[in-house]
C-alpha positions as CSV (number, residue, x, y, z in Angstrom):
1,M,60.4,-62.7,67.1
2,F,59.9,-63.8,63.6
3,F,57.6,-66.8,63.1
4,L,58.6,-69.5,60.5
5,P,55.7,-71.8,59.8
6,Q,56.5,-75.2,58.5
7,F,55.1,-74.6,55.0
8,Q,57.3,-71.6,54.6
9,R,60.4,-73.6,55.5
10,E,59.6,-76.0,52.8
11,L,59.3,-73.2,50.2
12,L,62.6,-71.6,51.2
13,L,64.9,-73.7,49.0
14,P,62.6,-75.8,46.7
15,H,65.5,-77.1,44.6
16,S,67.9,-78.0,47.4
17,S,67.9,-79.5,50.9
18,L,66.0,-77.7,53.7
19,P,68.0,-75.2,55.8
20,A,69.8,-77.2,58.5
21,T,70.5,-74.3,61.0
22,G,69.1,-70.9,62.0
23,K,72.1,-69.3,60.2
24,E,71.0,-70.9,56.9
25,I,67.5,-69.7,57.4
26,L,68.7,-66.1,57.8
27,Q,70.7,-66.5,54.6
28,A,67.7,-68.0,52.7
29,L,65.5,-65.2,53.9
30,D,68.2,-62.6,53.2
31,L,67.8,-61.3,56.8
32,E,70.6,-59.2,58.4
33,Q,72.7,-61.5,60.6
34,G,73.0,-59.2,63.6
35,S,69.2,-58.6,63.8
36,F,68.5,-62.1,65.1
37,V,70.6,-63.8,67.8
38,A,68.9,-67.2,68.4
39,I,66.2,-69.5,67.3
40,Q,63.3,-70.9,69.3
41,V,62.6,-74.6,68.3
42,D,59.3,-76.0,69.7
43,G,59.5,-73.5,72.6
44,I,63.2,-74.0,73.4
45,L,65.9,-71.4,72.7
46,Q,68.9,-72.7,70.7
47,D,71.9,-71.2,69.0
48,L,71.6,-70.2,65.4
49,S,74.2,-72.8,64.6
50,A,72.1,-75.6,66.1
51,F,70.9,-78.3,63.7
52,L,67.1,-78.2,63.2
53,P,64.6,-81.0,63.1
54,E,62.7,-81.6,59.9
55,T,59.4,-80.4,61.5
56,A,59.1,-77.9,64.2
57,E,57.5,-74.6,65.2
58,L,60.3,-72.0,64.7
59,Y,60.8,-68.5,65.8
60,L,63.8,-66.3,65.0
61,I,64.7,-64.3,68.1
62,A,65.3,-60.7,67.4
63,C,68.2,-59.0,69.3
64,N,65.9,-56.4,70.9
65,S,63.2,-58.8,72.0
66,P,63.1,-59.9,75.7
67,E,64.5,-63.4,74.8
68,G,67.1,-61.8,72.5
69,L,68.3,-59.5,75.2
70,T,68.7,-62.5,77.5
71,V,70.9,-64.2,75.0
72,L,72.8,-60.9,74.4
73,R,73.4,-60.4,78.2
74,H,74.4,-64.0,78.7
75,S,77.0,-63.6,76.0
76,A,78.2,-60.3,77.6
77,A,78.8,-62.2,80.8
78,H,81.1,-64.6,79.0
79,V,82.9,-61.8,77.3
80,L,83.4,-60.2,80.7
81,A,84.9,-63.5,82.1
82,Q,87.2,-63.8,79.0
83,A,88.4,-60.2,79.5
84,V,89.1,-60.8,83.2
85,K,91.1,-64.0,82.4
86,E,93.1,-62.3,79.8
87,L,94.0,-59.4,82.1
88,Y,94.3,-61.4,85.4
89,P,95.1,-65.0,84.4
90,E,95.3,-66.3,88.0
91,T,91.7,-65.2,88.7
92,Q,89.2,-68.1,89.1
93,V,85.8,-67.7,87.4
94,T,82.6,-69.0,89.0
95,I,79.2,-68.2,87.5
96,G,77.7,-65.4,85.5
97,P,73.9,-65.2,85.1
98,V,71.6,-62.8,83.4
99,I,69.7,-60.4,85.7
100,E,67.1,-57.7,85.1
101,D,68.6,-55.2,82.7
102,G,72.0,-56.8,82.7
103,F,74.3,-59.5,84.0
104,Y,77.1,-60.2,86.5
105,Y,80.0,-62.6,86.9
106,D,81.5,-63.7,90.2
107,F,85.3,-64.0,90.5
108,S,87.9,-65.2,93.0
109,P,90.9,-62.9,92.2
110,V,94.4,-63.2,93.7
111,S,94.3,-59.5,94.5
112,P,90.9,-57.8,95.0
113,F,89.6,-55.7,92.1
114,Q,89.3,-52.0,92.6
115,E,86.7,-49.6,91.0
116,K,89.5,-48.2,88.9
117,D,89.9,-51.7,87.3
118,L,86.4,-51.6,85.7
119,P,87.3,-49.2,82.8
120,L,90.3,-51.4,82.0
121,I,88.2,-54.6,82.0
122,E,85.5,-52.9,79.9
123,A,88.1,-51.8,77.4
124,R,89.4,-55.3,77.0
125,M,85.8,-56.5,76.5
126,R,85.6,-54.0,73.6
127,D,88.8,-55.5,72.1
128,I,87.2,-58.9,72.3
129,V,84.1,-57.6,70.5
130,K,86.3,-56.2,67.7
131,R,88.0,-59.6,67.3
132,N,84.6,-61.1,66.6
133,D,85.5,-64.5,68.0
134,P,82.9,-67.2,67.2
135,L,81.1,-68.6,70.2
136,M,81.1,-72.3,69.4
137,R,79.2,-75.0,71.4
138,E,80.9,-78.3,72.0
139,V,79.6,-81.3,74.0
140,W,82.3,-83.0,76.2
141,S,82.3,-86.0,78.4
142,R,82.2,-85.3,82.1
143,E,85.7,-86.7,82.6
144,K,87.2,-84.5,79.9
145,V,85.5,-81.4,81.3
146,V,86.6,-82.0,84.9
147,A,90.2,-82.8,83.7
148,Y,90.4,-79.6,81.7
149,F,89.2,-77.3,84.5
150,E,91.3,-79.0,87.1
151,A,94.3,-78.5,84.9
152,Q,93.3,-74.8,84.7
153,K,93.0,-74.7,88.5
154,E,89.4,-73.6,88.1
155,H,88.1,-75.2,91.3
156,F,84.8,-73.4,91.3
157,K,84.1,-74.7,87.8
158,V,84.8,-78.2,88.9
159,E,82.3,-77.8,91.7
160,V,79.7,-76.5,89.2
161,I,80.2,-79.5,87.0
162,G,79.8,-81.8,90.0
163,A,76.3,-80.4,90.5
164,I,75.1,-81.2,87.0
165,P,72.9,-84.3,87.1
166,P,74.7,-87.4,85.7
167,E,72.1,-87.9,83.0
168,E,72.6,-84.4,81.5
169,S,75.2,-83.8,78.8
170,I,77.8,-81.1,79.4
171,S,78.2,-78.3,76.9
172,I,81.2,-76.1,76.6
173,Y,81.3,-72.7,74.8
174,R,84.6,-71.7,73.2
175,Q,85.4,-68.1,72.3
176,G,89.0,-67.7,71.2
177,A,91.2,-69.3,73.9
178,F,88.4,-68.9,76.6
179,L,86.2,-71.9,77.5
180,D,83.2,-71.9,79.8
181,V,80.7,-74.5,81.0
182,C,77.2,-73.3,79.9
183,R,73.9,-74.5,78.5
184,G,73.6,-71.5,76.2
185,P,72.3,-70.3,73.9
186,H,74.7,-67.5,72.9
187,L,75.4,-65.0,70.2
188,P,77.0,-66.5,67.1
189,S,80.1,-64.3,67.7
190,T,81.5,-61.8,70.2
191,G,81.2,-59.1,67.5
192,L,77.4,-59.1,67.6
193,L,77.6,-57.8,71.2
194,G,78.2,-54.4,69.6
195,K,78.7,-51.2,71.6
196,G,75.5,-51.3,73.7
197,F,77.1,-52.6,77.0
198,A,78.9,-51.1,80.0
199,L,80.2,-52.3,83.4
200,T,78.3,-50.6,86.2
201,K,79.7,-51.6,89.6
202,L,81.7,-53.9,91.8
203,S,80.5,-55.6,94.9
204,G,81.3,-58.5,97.3
205,A,79.5,-61.9,97.1
206,Y,79.6,-65.3,98.6
207,W,80.0,-68.6,96.7
208,R,76.5,-69.9,96.2
209,G,75.1,-67.2,98.5
210,D,76.5,-68.9,101.6
211,A,77.9,-66.5,104.1
212,N,80.1,-69.2,105.5
213,G,81.5,-70.0,102.0
214,P,84.4,-68.4,100.1
215,Q,84.2,-64.7,99.5
216,L,84.1,-63.6,95.9
217,Q,83.9,-60.3,93.9
218,R,81.0,-59.6,91.6
219,I,81.3,-57.4,88.6
220,Y,77.9,-56.1,87.3
221,G,77.2,-54.9,83.8
222,T,74.3,-54.0,81.5
223,A,73.9,-54.8,77.8
224,W,71.4,-53.6,75.2
225,A,70.7,-54.2,71.5
226,N,72.3,-50.9,70.5
227,E,74.2,-47.9,71.9
228,D,71.1,-45.6,72.0
229,D,69.3,-48.1,74.2
230,L,72.3,-48.2,76.5
231,K,72.4,-44.4,76.8
232,A,68.7,-44.3,77.5
233,Y,69.2,-46.9,80.3
234,L,72.1,-45.1,81.8
235,F,70.1,-41.9,81.8
236,R,67.3,-43.7,83.6
237,M,69.7,-45.0,86.2
238,Q,71.0,-41.5,86.8
239,E,67.4,-40.3,87.3
240,L,66.7,-43.2,89.6
241,E,69.7,-42.3,91.7
242,K,68.6,-38.7,91.9
243,R,65.0,-39.7,92.7
244,D,65.9,-42.4,95.3
245,H,63.4,-41.7,98.1
246,R,66.1,-42.4,100.7
247,R,68.3,-39.8,99.2
248,L,65.4,-37.3,98.9
249,G,64.4,-38.1,102.5
250,K,67.9,-36.9,103.6
251,E,68.1,-33.9,101.3
252,M,64.6,-32.7,102.2
253,D,65.0,-33.7,105.9
254,L,61.9,-35.9,105.9
255,F,62.8,-39.1,107.7
256,H,65.6,-41.5,108.5
257,S,66.0,-45.1,109.7
258,Q,68.7,-46.7,111.9
259,E,69.8,-50.1,113.1
260,E,68.4,-49.8,116.6
261,A,64.9,-49.8,115.1
262,P,65.0,-52.2,112.1
263,G,62.2,-52.0,109.6
264,A,60.8,-48.8,111.1
265,I,60.9,-45.1,110.3
266,F,61.8,-42.0,112.3
267,W,59.7,-39.2,110.8
268,H,61.2,-35.7,111.0
269,P,58.9,-32.6,111.3
270,S,58.8,-31.9,107.5
271,G,58.2,-35.6,106.7
272,W,55.5,-35.9,109.3
273,I,53.7,-32.8,107.8
274,V,53.5,-34.5,104.4
275,Y,52.4,-37.8,106.0
276,Q,49.6,-36.1,107.9
277,I,48.4,-34.0,105.0
278,L,48.3,-37.1,102.8
279,Q,46.4,-39.1,105.5
280,D,44.0,-36.2,106.0
281,F,43.3,-36.0,102.3
282,I,42.4,-39.7,102.2
283,R,40.4,-39.4,105.4
284,E,38.3,-36.6,103.8
285,E,37.8,-38.6,100.7
286,L,36.5,-41.6,102.7
287,K,34.1,-39.4,104.6
288,D,32.6,-38.4,101.2
289,Q,32.2,-42.1,100.4
290,A,30.3,-42.7,103.7
291,Y,33.1,-44.8,105.4
292,Q,33.0,-45.1,109.1
293,E,36.6,-44.8,110.5
294,V,37.5,-47.2,113.3
295,N,40.6,-48.2,115.2
296,T,41.5,-51.7,116.4
297,P,44.1,-53.3,118.7
298,Q,47.6,-54.2,117.5
299,L,48.1,-57.2,119.8
300,I,45.5,-60.0,119.1
301,S,45.3,-63.5,120.5
302,K,46.6,-66.3,118.4
303,T,43.1,-67.9,118.5
304,L,41.6,-65.1,116.3
305,W,44.4,-65.5,113.7
306,E,43.8,-69.3,113.7
307,A,40.0,-68.8,113.2
308,S,40.5,-66.3,110.4
309,G,43.0,-68.6,108.5
310,H,45.9,-66.2,108.8
311,W,47.8,-68.3,111.2
312,E,48.0,-71.1,108.7
313,K,48.7,-68.9,105.6
314,F,50.6,-66.0,107.2
315,R,52.4,-67.4,110.3
316,D,55.9,-66.7,109.2
317,H,55.1,-63.0,108.9
318,I,53.4,-62.5,112.2
319,F,55.4,-61.2,115.2
320,C,54.4,-63.1,118.3
321,V,54.4,-62.2,122.0
322,S,54.2,-64.8,124.8
323,V,52.4,-63.6,127.9
324,E,52.7,-65.7,131.0
325,D,49.7,-66.4,133.2
326,E,50.2,-64.3,136.3
327,T,47.7,-66.4,138.3
328,M,50.0,-69.4,138.2
329,D,53.3,-70.1,139.9
330,E,56.5,-69.4,138.1
331,E,57.1,-73.0,137.2
332,N,53.8,-73.5,135.4
333,A,53.3,-69.9,134.1
334,L,55.6,-70.4,131.1
335,D,53.9,-73.7,130.1
336,H,50.5,-72.0,130.1
337,A,51.6,-68.7,128.5
338,K,49.2,-67.1,126.0
339,I,50.4,-66.4,122.5
340,Y,49.5,-63.0,120.9
341,G,50.2,-61.9,117.4
342,M,51.0,-58.4,116.3
343,K,48.3,-57.4,113.8
344,P,49.6,-58.0,110.2
345,M,46.2,-56.8,108.7
346,S,42.9,-55.5,110.0
347,C,40.3,-57.6,108.4
348,P,39.5,-60.0,111.3
349,C,39.4,-57.0,113.7
350,H,36.8,-55.2,111.5
351,I,34.7,-58.3,111.4
352,Q,34.7,-58.2,115.3
353,I,33.3,-54.7,115.2
354,F,30.6,-55.8,112.7
355,K,29.6,-58.7,114.9
356,Q,28.9,-56.5,117.9
357,K,25.4,-55.9,116.8
358,L,22.9,-57.7,114.6
359,H,22.7,-56.0,111.2
360,S,19.8,-56.0,108.7
361,Y,20.2,-56.1,105.0
362,R,19.0,-52.4,105.1
363,D,22.2,-51.5,107.0
364,L,24.3,-52.7,104.1
365,P,26.6,-51.8,102.4
366,L,28.6,-50.9,105.6
367,R,31.9,-49.3,104.8
368,M,34.6,-49.4,107.4
369,S,38.1,-47.8,107.3
370,E,41.2,-47.7,109.4
371,F,44.6,-46.2,109.3
372,G,45.9,-49.3,111.1
373,R,49.5,-49.8,112.1
374,V,50.5,-53.3,111.2
375,M,53.6,-55.4,111.8
376,R,55.0,-57.9,109.3
377,H,58.2,-59.9,109.6
378,E,60.2,-59.3,106.4
379,S,63.7,-60.7,105.8
380,S,66.5,-58.2,106.1
381,G,67.4,-58.6,102.4
382,S,63.9,-57.5,101.3
383,R,63.6,-54.4,103.5
384,L,64.3,-51.2,101.6
385,G,63.8,-47.7,102.9
386,L,60.0,-46.8,103.0
387,M,59.2,-49.5,100.4
388,R,59.2,-52.6,102.7
389,L,59.1,-52.4,106.5
390,F,58.4,-54.3,109.7
391,S,56.0,-51.6,110.9
392,F,53.8,-49.5,108.7
393,V,50.3,-48.0,108.4
394,Q,47.7,-49.4,105.9
395,D,44.8,-47.3,104.7
396,D,42.8,-50.5,105.3
397,G,39.1,-50.8,104.7
398,H,36.3,-53.3,104.3
399,I,32.9,-53.2,102.7
400,F,30.2,-55.5,104.1
401,C,27.6,-56.0,101.5
402,T,25.0,-58.4,100.1
403,P,25.7,-60.5,97.0
404,D,23.6,-58.2,94.8
405,Q,25.5,-55.1,96.0
406,T,28.9,-56.3,94.9
407,L,28.8,-55.0,91.4
408,E,27.8,-51.4,92.3
409,E,30.3,-51.3,95.2
410,T,33.0,-52.5,92.8
411,A,32.2,-49.8,90.3
412,R,31.9,-47.1,93.0
413,F,35.3,-48.1,94.5
414,C,37.1,-48.1,91.1
415,R,35.8,-44.7,90.1
416,H,36.8,-43.2,93.5
417,L,40.2,-44.8,93.4
418,M,41.0,-43.6,89.9
419,S,40.0,-40.1,90.9
420,I,42.4,-40.2,93.9
421,Y,45.3,-41.4,91.7
422,R,44.7,-38.6,89.2
423,T,44.7,-36.0,92.1
424,L,48.0,-37.4,93.3
425,G,49.5,-37.1,89.8
426,F,49.3,-40.7,88.6
427,N,47.5,-40.8,85.2
428,E,48.6,-44.2,84.0
429,V,47.1,-47.1,86.0
430,I,47.1,-50.8,85.0
431,V,44.3,-52.9,86.5
432,R,45.0,-56.6,86.9
433,F,42.1,-59.0,87.3
434,S,43.2,-62.1,89.1
435,T,40.8,-65.1,88.9
436,R,40.3,-68.4,90.8
437,P,43.4,-70.3,91.7
438,T,43.6,-74.1,91.6
439,M,43.5,-74.4,95.4
440,R,40.5,-72.4,96.6
441,L,37.6,-72.4,98.9
442,G,34.0,-72.0,97.8
443,S,31.9,-73.5,95.0
444,D,32.3,-72.7,91.3
445,E,28.9,-71.1,91.3
446,V,30.0,-68.6,94.0
447,W,33.3,-68.0,92.1
448,D,31.4,-67.3,88.9
449,Q,29.3,-64.7,90.7
450,A,32.2,-63.1,92.4
451,E,34.4,-62.9,89.2
452,A,31.5,-61.6,87.1
453,A,30.7,-58.8,89.7
454,L,34.4,-57.7,89.9
455,E,34.8,-57.7,86.1
456,K,31.5,-56.0,85.3
457,G,32.0,-53.4,88.1
458,A,35.5,-52.5,86.9
459,K,34.3,-52.2,83.3
460,A,31.3,-50.1,84.4
461,A,33.8,-47.7,85.9
462,G,35.5,-47.5,82.4
463,L,38.5,-49.6,83.3
464,T,40.4,-51.9,81.0
465,L,41.5,-55.1,82.7
466,E,44.6,-57.3,82.3
467,L,43.7,-60.9,83.0
468,F,45.8,-62.9,85.4
469,P,44.2,-66.4,85.4
470,G,44.7,-68.4,88.6
471,E,46.3,-65.6,90.6
472,G,43.3,-64.8,92.9
473,A,43.4,-65.3,96.6
474,F,42.2,-68.7,98.0
475,Y,39.0,-66.9,99.3
476,G,38.1,-64.9,96.2
477,P,39.2,-63.0,93.1
478,K,40.8,-59.6,93.2
479,L,41.7,-56.4,91.3
480,E,45.2,-54.9,91.7
481,F,45.8,-51.3,90.8
482,V,49.3,-50.8,89.4
483,L,50.7,-47.2,89.1
484,K,53.1,-46.3,86.3
485,D,55.5,-43.6,87.6
486,S,57.4,-40.9,85.7
487,L,60.2,-43.3,84.9
488,G,57.9,-46.1,83.6
489,R,58.2,-48.3,86.7
490,L,55.2,-50.2,88.0
491,W,54.0,-50.1,91.6
492,Q,51.1,-52.2,92.9
493,C,49.3,-50.0,95.4
494,G,45.5,-50.2,95.6
495,T,43.6,-53.5,95.7
496,L,40.0,-54.8,95.8
497,Q,39.4,-58.4,96.9
498,M,36.1,-60.2,97.2
499,D,35.9,-62.5,100.2
500,F,33.1,-64.9,100.8
501,V,35.1,-67.2,103.2
502,M,36.3,-65.1,106.2
503,P,33.0,-63.6,107.3
504,K,31.5,-67.1,107.5
505,R,34.6,-68.5,109.3
506,L,34.3,-65.8,111.9
507,G,30.6,-65.9,112.3
508,A,29.5,-62.6,110.8
509,V,25.9,-62.5,109.8
510,Y,23.1,-60.1,108.7
511,I,19.3,-60.6,108.5
512,D,18.1,-60.7,104.9
513,A,14.7,-59.6,103.5
514,A,13.2,-63.0,104.3
515,G,14.3,-62.8,107.9
516,E,17.0,-65.4,107.5
517,K,20.6,-65.1,108.7
518,Q,23.2,-64.8,105.9
519,S,27.0,-64.2,105.8
520,P,27.9,-60.9,104.2
521,I,30.3,-60.6,101.3
522,L,33.4,-58.8,102.4
523,L,35.3,-56.5,100.0
524,H,38.8,-55.9,101.2
525,R,40.1,-52.7,99.8
526,A,43.1,-50.4,100.0
527,L,43.6,-47.1,98.3
528,L,47.3,-46.3,98.7
529,G,48.2,-49.6,100.5
530,S,51.0,-48.9,102.9
531,M,51.2,-45.1,103.7
532,E,55.0,-45.3,104.1
533,R,55.5,-47.2,100.8
534,F,53.2,-44.8,98.9
535,M,55.2,-41.9,100.3
536,G,58.3,-43.5,98.8
537,V,56.6,-44.0,95.5
538,L,55.3,-40.5,95.4
539,L,58.7,-39.0,96.2
540,E,60.4,-40.9,93.4
541,H,57.6,-40.2,91.0
542,T,57.8,-36.5,91.6
543,G,61.6,-36.4,92.3
544,G,60.7,-34.7,95.5
545,H,58.9,-31.8,93.8
546,L,55.6,-32.3,95.7
547,P,52.6,-30.3,94.7
548,F,52.1,-27.0,96.6
549,W,49.3,-28.3,98.8
550,L,51.4,-31.3,99.9
551,A,54.8,-29.7,100.2
552,P,56.2,-29.6,103.8
553,V,57.6,-26.1,103.2
554,Q,55.4,-24.3,100.7
555,G,57.6,-21.3,100.4
556,V,60.6,-19.4,101.8
557,I,60.9,-15.6,102.0
558,L,64.5,-14.6,101.0
559,T,65.7,-11.2,102.0
560,V,68.2,-9.7,99.6
561,S,69.9,-7.6,102.3
562,E,69.4,-6.5,105.9
563,K,67.5,-3.4,104.6
564,A,64.7,-5.7,103.5
565,L,64.5,-7.6,106.8
566,E,61.6,-5.6,108.3
567,Y,59.6,-5.9,105.1
568,G,60.4,-9.7,105.0
569,K,58.8,-10.0,108.5
570,E,55.7,-8.1,107.2
571,V,55.4,-10.5,104.2
572,L,55.7,-13.4,106.6
573,E,52.8,-12.0,108.7
574,C,50.7,-11.5,105.6
575,M,51.3,-15.1,104.5
576,K,50.0,-16.7,107.8
577,G,48.1,-19.9,107.1
578,F,50.7,-21.1,104.6
579,R,53.7,-23.2,105.4
580,I,56.0,-20.3,104.6
581,H,59.3,-19.5,106.4
582,L,61.6,-16.5,106.5
583,D,65.2,-16.9,105.7
584,D,66.9,-13.8,107.0
585,R,70.4,-15.1,107.1
586,N,73.2,-12.8,106.1
587,E,74.0,-14.9,103.1
588,K,74.2,-14.1,99.4
589,L,70.9,-14.4,97.6
590,G,72.3,-16.9,95.1
591,Y,73.4,-19.2,97.9
592,K,70.0,-19.1,99.6
593,I,68.2,-19.8,96.3
594,R,70.3,-22.8,95.5
595,E,69.9,-24.2,99.0
596,H,66.1,-24.0,99.0
597,T,65.9,-25.2,95.4
598,L,67.8,-28.4,96.3
599,K,65.3,-28.9,99.2
600,K,62.5,-28.8,96.5
601,V,60.7,-25.8,98.0
602,P,58.1,-24.9,95.4
603,C,58.0,-21.1,95.9
604,L,60.7,-18.6,96.7
605,L,59.5,-15.2,97.7
606,I,62.3,-12.6,97.1
607,V,62.2,-9.3,98.8
608,G,64.7,-6.4,98.5
609,T,64.6,-2.6,98.8
610,E,62.6,-2.2,95.5
611,E,60.0,-4.7,96.7
612,A,59.8,-3.0,100.1
613,Q,59.2,0.4,98.5
614,N,56.5,-1.0,96.0
615,R,54.9,-3.4,98.5
616,T,55.5,-6.3,96.2
617,V,57.2,-9.7,96.1
618,M,59.2,-11.4,93.4
619,L,57.9,-15.0,93.2
620,R,60.1,-17.7,91.8
621,S,58.2,-20.9,91.4
622,Y,59.9,-24.2,90.5
623,A,58.5,-27.4,89.0
624,P,60.3,-30.2,87.1
625,G,61.1,-28.8,83.6
626,E,59.7,-25.4,84.2
627,S,60.1,-22.3,86.3
628,L,58.2,-19.0,86.7
629,Q,59.4,-15.6,87.9
630,E,56.7,-12.9,88.4
631,R,56.1,-9.9,90.6
632,F,53.0,-9.8,92.7
633,S,51.4,-7.4,95.2
634,L,50.9,-9.0,98.6
635,E,47.2,-9.4,98.1
636,E,47.7,-10.8,94.5
637,L,50.3,-13.3,95.9
638,R,48.0,-14.5,98.6
639,Q,45.1,-15.1,96.2
640,A,47.4,-17.0,93.8
641,L,48.7,-19.3,96.5
642,E,45.3,-19.9,97.9
643,K,44.2,-21.5,94.6
644,N,46.7,-24.3,95.2
645,T,46.3,-25.0,98.9
646,T,43.9,-27.9,98.5
647,P,44.1,-30.9,96.1
648,F,41.9,-30.4,93.0
649,K,40.4,-32.8,90.5
């Protein structure tokens, strides 16, 4: 953005009238026309050709700013529609919004588009860019707009116009012979779209998202401020495809899912090895932090979820089971059935354990952890591989403490969590501090204390916080730990929430130093969050190249020929204790190397007649961006591998 204060506007042209449009401001400031694509007037984006008021807060919108990219992509969608209409005049156009990193437009063609049509359409878009047609905004009467699109047999556009409130004016954007209904703003001309765009894929769609409505075809595209940004984006997309955890899960034989078990995972032997090692790692970390591990039921009476507040706030996500009363006859049993909810989180259950005996303040803080399987109802559209499931395991935990312990417990948790993330290869972590929402429980005095403790504790651990005002839970403020992966994507995993509501609602108490009963403060905390989701994040972050201690298969012994088979078996015996296999198939060495490299095996141990004679092994070690090839004796190799068998900090 480029800010234009009022006094500066008055000094632009002292001997003539003030600039009337954004274009004139660009000319007066001698700014390059293509660098700015719109103007923000008192917080509202407008075309550069729009007439400006005498006084206003003005910002010129740069092409590569978030707002500028939105304008650019919106205009790209119009250019796409224009290209389609020129190539396939009988096609009806519908709507074409901006989406993250790009745009799409939905069409109703006479004959379905094919993937091979996309290069042709993109080429026509580039022709339109070369023409540099002005994008001109016009305001028409409703009657004129409807009459025009009815004459063009654009029935979907007529329906769009019918949905515009009567009090709103209707604007039309004209680019060459193509007209579209749109609020704008847009680029001054098609030429400013440049070369930084591409069409990416074709898919099906329904008119207004209604599965009972007309079927359409959707063409997706991406657009950027320049060609270099486009190339960088396309490279990222290629990396994303290669790193997709679902693809890696298949290539590495880790897991699968299927329709008969929606929202759940079938773990294969290799995947379950990784899962268990990761869980054991967290379990050992928690033991060092004096957590007591527990396990609680999955099926809990509705009455507990009502008492905790989850039934009111979380009902749509709870799977319910109705159990008939066996003591009644069949006619009355259903009417008196008991409702149970599948556990969506563990906090009310942990409070039940806390309540089983009377605690003194000397018992606190009491740290409780559980690898608890939970069930949450998620829409089919939101479920994605390991990332969002019906059934998953949380590394759930709760700290029961006194008010004056919250600061130290916060700092302790933050230091521990950051250490775990570094061990797992995540060095960039954003910490969001979410404060009191408008609708909340508890007094301002208690909220002041809770927010101060969270903030001071996090800062005592050396963390920098991003403030998210009003985004806290209704029962207390929270910290969210967001991991940045190797592709720059953000994943919210860990969390620390301060709760002074639920313990009181569920009757949890301790005896303070004065002998009085008090409700403990409850710190809800998660390290990885969902075990399954974190596995997906870790696979995509590493591209499947897991560290040696976590890899399901740590190494494979590859025999060069049958003559080395007996020595290969000897090497396997020597490497007992590691997850190392012997590949003694009668295949070419190059074939075997390629196969195990694709499976992301970190170490390949090559043995041939020379290695058998010298009692050595040729080690080929792979990691992203690097490889190592070195000869070791059997004892040297074992010592080298042992250094990497446990996570290090």
